[in-house]
C-alpha positions, 0 to 999 in steps of 0.5 A, a space after each residue: 524522546 521515545 522510540 515508540 511509534 504511535 499511529 491510529 491506523 489499526 483495527 477498525 480504522 485499517 478496515 475502513 481504509 480497506 473498504 472505502 479508500 479506493 482510487 484517486 488521481 494521484 495513482 496515475 500522477 505518481 506513476 508517471 515518474 516511475 521507471 519500469 526498470 527500477 523497483 518502487 517503494 510505497 512508503 506508508 502503503 496502508 491498505 494498498 490503495 496505491 500499491 495494488 493499482 501500481 502492481 496491476 499496471 506492471 510496476 515492481 512495487 513493495 510496501 512498508 507501513 508501521 501498522 501491521 493491520 494495514 499491512 494485513 489489509 494490503 496483503 489481502 487486497 493484493 492477494 485478491 488481485 492475484 499479486 504477492 508484493 513484498 510487504 513490511 
């Protein structure tokens, strides 16, 4: 067993997600289960496809991802929307 994390969501793939993966019915579907009085964690937040719309809708949402490149894309998308979520 190894502690190394392997993912292909780096570099060009992270950029592709940031440019082309937007929207989707699950944004509103999942949001209906959130409690506005509690923070939301977007695990595997990627480039922010879900995180940014949730934050724009007023949820206190933070994100985590194993890919530093995806986190950078998420941070850029959030910043462009005037948002500054905690991203790890």
